[in-house]
C-alpha positions as CSV (number, residue, x, y, z in Angstrom):
1,M,0.0,0.0,0.0
2,S,1.4,3.4,-1.0
3,P,1.6,6.1,1.6
4,K,-1.1,8.1,-0.2
5,Q,-3.5,5.3,0.4
6,V,-3.0,5.0,4.1
7,T,-6.3,5.8,6.0
8,I,-7.0,6.6,9.6
9,K,-8.3,3.1,10.0
10,D,-4.9,1.7,8.9
11,V,-3.2,3.9,11.5
12,A,-5.6,2.8,14.2
13,K,-5.0,-0.9,13.4
14,R,-1.2,-0.5,13.4
15,A,-1.3,1.5,16.7
16,G,-3.7,-0.9,18.4
17,V,-6.1,2.0,19.3
18,S,-9.6,3.1,18.1
19,V,-10.1,5.5,15.2
20,A,-11.5,8.0,17.7
21,S,-8.2,7.9,19.6
22,V,-6.2,8.6,16.4
23,S,-8.5,11.5,15.7
24,R,-8.0,12.9,19.2
25,A,-4.2,12.6,18.9
26,L,-4.2,14.4,15.5
27,N,-6.5,17.2,16.7
28,G,-4.9,17.8,20.1
29,L,-8.1,16.8,22.0
30,G,-8.3,15.3,25.5
31,G,-9.5,11.8,26.4
32,I,-6.1,10.1,25.8
33,S,-2.8,10.1,27.6
34,E,0.2,12.0,26.4
35,E,2.0,8.7,25.9
36,T,-0.8,7.4,23.6
37,R,-0.9,10.7,21.7
38,D,2.9,10.6,21.1
39,Y,2.8,7.0,20.1
40,V,-0.1,7.5,17.6
41,L,1.6,10.5,16.0
42,R,4.8,8.4,15.6
43,V,2.8,5.7,13.9
44,C,1.2,8.4,11.6
45,E,4.7,9.6,10.7
46,E,6.0,6.0,10.1
47,M,3.1,5.3,7.8
48,A,3.2,8.7,6.1
49,Y,-0.4,9.3,6.9
50,V,-1.8,12.7,5.9
51,P,-5.3,13.7,7.0
52,N,-7.6,14.5,4.1
53,S,-8.1,18.0,5.4
54,L,-4.3,18.7,5.0
55,A,-3.6,16.5,2.0
56,R,-4.9,19.1,-0.5
57,G,-2.5,21.7,0.9
58,L,0.5,19.4,0.2
59,V,-0.1,19.0,-3.5
60,M,1.8,22.2,-4.3
61,R,4.1,23.9,-1.8
62,D,5.6,26.8,-3.8
63,T,3.2,29.6,-3.0
64,Q,5.7,32.2,-1.5
65,T,3.2,32.5,1.4
66,L,3.7,32.2,5.1
67,G,1.3,32.1,8.0
68,I,1.5,34.2,11.2
69,V,-0.6,33.3,14.2
70,V,-0.7,35.3,17.4
71,P,-3.0,35.3,20.5
72,D,-4.4,38.8,20.3
73,I,-3.9,41.3,17.5
74,T,-5.4,44.1,19.6
75,S,-2.3,43.9,21.9
76,P,0.4,46.4,20.8
77,F,3.1,43.7,21.4
78,Y,1.6,41.1,19.1
79,A,0.5,43.8,16.6
80,E,4.1,45.0,16.3
81,L,5.4,41.4,15.9
82,M,2.9,40.8,13.1
83,V,3.8,44.0,11.2
84,L,7.6,43.4,11.6
85,A,7.2,39.7,10.5
86,A,5.2,40.7,7.5
87,D,7.8,43.3,6.5
88,E,10.7,41.0,7.0
89,A,9.0,38.2,5.1
90,K,8.5,40.6,2.2
91,Q,12.3,41.0,2.0
92,Y,12.5,37.3,1.2
93,G,9.7,37.5,-1.4
94,Y,7.0,36.1,0.8
95,Q,3.4,37.2,1.4
96,V,1.8,36.5,4.8
97,L,-1.6,35.4,6.0
98,L,-2.3,36.9,9.5
99,C,-4.4,34.9,12.0
100,N,-5.7,35.8,15.5
101,S,-6.1,32.8,17.8
102,F,-8.1,34.8,20.4
103,R,-6.0,33.0,23.1
104,D,-8.0,29.8,22.4
105,Y,-6.3,26.5,21.9
106,E,-8.9,25.0,19.5
107,T,-8.9,28.2,17.3
108,E,-5.1,28.1,17.2
109,T,-5.1,24.5,16.0
110,N,-7.8,25.1,13.4
111,Y,-5.8,28.0,12.0
112,F,-2.8,25.8,11.5
113,K,-5.0,23.3,9.6
114,L,-6.4,26.2,7.5
115,L,-3.0,27.6,6.7
116,I,-1.6,24.3,5.7
117,G,-4.7,23.6,3.6
118,N,-4.0,26.9,1.9
119,Q,-0.5,25.8,1.0
120,V,1.6,28.1,3.2
121,E,5.3,27.3,3.1
122,G,5.8,27.9,6.8
123,I,4.2,29.2,10.0
124,L,5.4,31.7,12.6
125,F,3.3,31.7,15.8
126,F,3.2,33.0,19.3
127,P,1.6,30.2,21.3
128,V,-1.6,30.6,23.4
129,G,0.1,28.7,26.3
130,D,1.8,25.6,27.4
131,L,-0.7,23.2,25.7
132,S,0.2,24.7,22.3
133,A,3.3,22.5,22.3
134,G,1.4,19.2,22.4
135,N,-1.3,20.5,20.1
136,L,0.8,21.8,17.3
137,Y,4.0,19.7,16.9
138,Q,2.1,17.3,14.7
139,F,2.1,20.0,12.0
140,M,5.9,19.9,11.8
141,R,5.5,17.0,9.4
142,Y,3.9,19.2,6.8
143,V,5.7,22.6,7.0
144,P,8.4,24.3,9.1
145,I,6.8,26.0,12.2
146,I,8.7,28.4,14.4
147,S,7.5,29.7,17.8
148,L,8.2,33.3,18.7
149,N,8.1,32.3,22.4
150,E,9.9,29.7,24.4
151,M,8.2,26.3,24.4
152,P,8.0,23.9,27.4
153,E,11.0,21.8,28.1
154,G,11.1,18.7,25.8
155,S,9.0,20.2,23.0
156,P,10.5,19.6,19.6
157,I,9.1,22.8,18.1
158,P,11.9,25.3,17.3
159,Y,11.7,28.7,18.8
160,V,13.3,32.2,19.0
161,C,12.7,34.3,22.0
162,A,14.1,36.6,24.6
163,D,16.0,35.1,27.5
164,E,13.0,35.7,29.7
165,E,14.8,34.9,33.0
166,S,17.4,37.5,32.1
167,C,14.6,40.0,31.5
168,G,13.4,39.5,35.1
169,R,17.0,39.6,36.4
170,L,17.8,42.9,34.7
171,A,14.6,44.5,35.9
172,A,15.5,43.6,39.6
173,E,19.1,44.5,39.3
174,Y,18.3,47.9,37.8
175,L,15.8,48.8,40.6
176,I,18.3,47.6,43.3
177,Q,21.1,49.7,41.7
178,N,18.8,52.7,41.9
179,G,18.5,52.3,45.7
180,C,15.3,50.3,45.9
181,R,15.1,47.9,48.9
182,S,11.5,46.7,48.7
183,L,10.6,45.2,45.4
184,M,7.4,44.0,43.8
185,M,6.4,42.3,40.6
186,V,2.9,42.8,39.3
187,G,0.8,41.1,36.6
188,V,2.2,37.5,36.6
189,K,0.0,34.9,35.0
190,E,1.3,31.5,36.0
191,E,-0.1,29.8,32.8
192,R,2.3,31.9,30.7
193,L,5.7,30.4,30.4
194,A,7.4,33.8,29.8
195,H,5.8,35.2,33.0
196,R,7.1,32.3,35.0
197,Y,10.7,32.8,33.8
198,R,10.5,36.5,34.3
199,K,9.3,36.1,37.8
200,A,12.1,33.5,38.5
201,G,14.8,35.8,37.3
202,F,13.4,38.7,39.3
203,L,13.2,36.7,42.5
204,K,16.6,35.2,42.1
205,A,18.3,38.5,41.5
206,A,16.6,40.1,44.6
207,G,17.4,37.0,46.7
208,E,21.0,37.1,45.8
209,R,21.3,40.7,47.0
210,G,19.2,40.2,50.2
211,V,16.5,42.5,49.0
212,E,12.9,42.1,50.1
213,V,10.7,41.1,47.2
214,R,7.0,40.3,46.7
215,V,5.0,39.0,43.7
216,F,1.4,40.2,43.8
217,E,-0.9,37.8,42.0
218,S,-4.6,38.5,42.0
219,G,-7.5,36.0,42.0
220,N,-9.5,38.4,39.9
221,S,-9.8,38.2,36.1
222,Y,-8.9,41.2,33.9
223,K,-9.6,41.5,30.2
224,N,-6.0,42.6,29.3
225,S,-2.5,43.2,30.6
226,F,-3.1,47.0,31.1
227,E,-6.3,46.4,33.1
228,R,-4.5,43.7,35.2
229,G,-1.7,46.0,36.1
230,Y,-4.1,48.8,37.0
231,G,-6.5,46.5,38.9
232,E,-3.9,44.5,40.7
233,F,-2.0,47.5,42.0
234,L,-5.2,49.1,43.3
235,E,-6.0,45.8,45.0
236,F,-2.5,45.8,46.6
237,L,-2.9,49.4,47.8
238,K,-6.1,48.5,49.5
239,E,-4.5,45.5,51.3
240,S,-1.2,47.0,52.4
241,K,0.0,50.3,53.9
242,E,3.6,49.6,53.0
243,L,4.5,50.9,49.5
244,P,7.4,49.1,47.7
245,D,10.0,51.5,46.4
246,G,10.6,49.5,43.3
247,V,8.0,47.8,41.0
248,A,8.4,45.7,37.9
249,G,5.4,45.1,35.6
250,V,5.7,41.6,34.1
251,S,5.1,43.5,30.8
252,D,5.0,47.1,29.7
253,A,1.3,47.0,29.3
254,T,1.0,45.9,33.0
255,A,3.5,48.6,34.1
256,N,1.4,51.3,32.2
257,G,-1.6,50.0,34.3
258,V,0.5,50.6,37.4
259,I,1.2,54.2,36.2
260,K,-2.6,54.9,35.9
261,A,-3.2,53.5,39.4
262,C,-0.4,55.6,40.9
263,M,-1.6,58.8,39.2
264,E,-5.1,58.3,40.7
265,R,-3.6,57.7,44.2
266,G,-1.2,60.6,44.0
267,I,1.9,58.3,44.1
268,R,4.8,60.0,42.4
269,I,7.0,58.0,39.9
270,P,9.9,57.7,40.3
271,E,10.3,59.8,43.5
272,E,8.2,57.4,45.7
273,L,8.2,54.4,43.5
274,A,10.6,53.4,40.7
275,L,8.9,51.5,37.9
276,V,10.3,49.1,35.2
277,G,8.4,47.2,32.4
278,I,9.4,44.4,30.0
279,D,8.9,44.3,26.2
280,N,9.6,47.9,25.1
281,I,6.0,48.4,23.7
282,N,4.3,51.8,24.3
283,A,7.1,52.5,26.7
284,D,7.6,56.2,25.7
285,L,4.1,57.5,26.2
286,P,4.0,61.3,26.9
287,V,2.4,60.8,30.3
288,M,5.4,58.7,31.6
289,E,8.4,57.5,29.8
290,L,8.8,53.9,31.0
291,T,12.1,52.2,31.8
292,T,11.9,48.7,30.2
293,V,13.8,45.5,29.4
294,A,13.6,44.0,25.9
295,I,15.1,42.5,22.9
296,S,15.0,44.0,19.4
297,H,11.6,43.0,18.0
298,R,12.9,43.2,14.5
299,L,15.9,41.0,15.3
300,H,13.4,38.6,16.9
301,V,11.4,38.0,13.7
302,Q,14.5,38.1,11.5
303,K,16.1,35.2,13.4
304,A,12.8,33.3,13.4
305,L,12.6,33.7,9.6
306,E,16.2,32.6,9.2
307,L,15.4,29.4,11.2
308,M,12.3,28.7,9.1
309,L,14.2,29.0,5.9
310,R,17.0,26.8,7.2
311,M,14.3,24.2,8.2
312,K,13.0,24.4,4.6
313,E,16.5,23.7,3.3
314,R,17.0,21.0,6.0
315,S,20.2,22.7,7.1
316,L,19.1,23.3,10.7
317,S,20.6,20.9,13.3
318,R,18.6,19.9,16.4
319,Q,21.1,21.8,18.6
320,E,20.3,25.1,16.7
321,R,16.5,24.9,17.1
322,H,16.3,26.9,20.4
323,L,17.6,30.4,20.2
324,H,17.5,32.8,23.2
325,L,18.3,36.5,22.5
326,E,19.9,38.6,25.2
327,P,17.7,41.5,26.4
328,R,19.0,45.0,27.3
329,L,17.7,47.6,29.7
330,I,16.4,50.9,28.2
331,E,16.4,53.6,30.9
332,R,13.7,56.3,30.8
333,A,12.1,58.6,33.4
334,S,10.1,56.0,35.4
335,G,13.2,54.3,36.8
336,R,15.5,57.3,37.6
337,R,15.6,58.2,41.3
């Protein structure tokens, strides 16, 4: 039997599972263990099985088109990455199809299927969260895919990202060097891998220097990072009379929310509270120029495209698939004391 004739029933028989289990493995659905999912996908690869929904997109693969998938195009951070990626892709002669996953795993997976069905030659994406790794690595069999954010340990998906732990470390070190002795990080969402690494670097740097540090995490839900920074800092101010003298927002949007809360409460930045963000997005607003930690966003997408093209040419070794870019601190008014 030729590979093109392999059906989902053939895969199920070879793997010793039901057709439903094969479908769940291919579509990233629950109801099966990770071990079973990995085994089924290995069998699919061994048998060269291609789902019908994707097979049409594999007939021709010279379209000079790439896909870009991000969680929220209304976010200035993701919007800038999309614009820069589209601009850089044009330098290589590629057009791009832009997709918004709405921070939803099922939507993210469906967009990958749609893009491959439309014969893109590669996909750049910023994952919704940790589960994206298990849901999306099946698509590596069809086209090169590159994550613009770090993937969980053990994931085979290549990525290019900031050294997020260094981002948190630089933020803490800067505040400490500016005389801060009571630090706080605001806006951390534990389900986001980058946030966990940023928090770890922040805590480690403060601990090594014997500086008091808190991470304020709210049980409330906020619609975006700006609202989370604003709301969480107001929550903190209601709960505590002791104001930290150095605060890091886990992102610039979060830090801008802290600025709004401080303005409403008459807290002077940086005289009473030095503030640092991470990402270098909307960090030079007229109301308050925000000190921030970031990598070059253009370099970020340039390196991701380079990795993708090398994957297409099969010249990318396994050791080169994970690239961490060193961040730098950009000092502005909010951190100077």
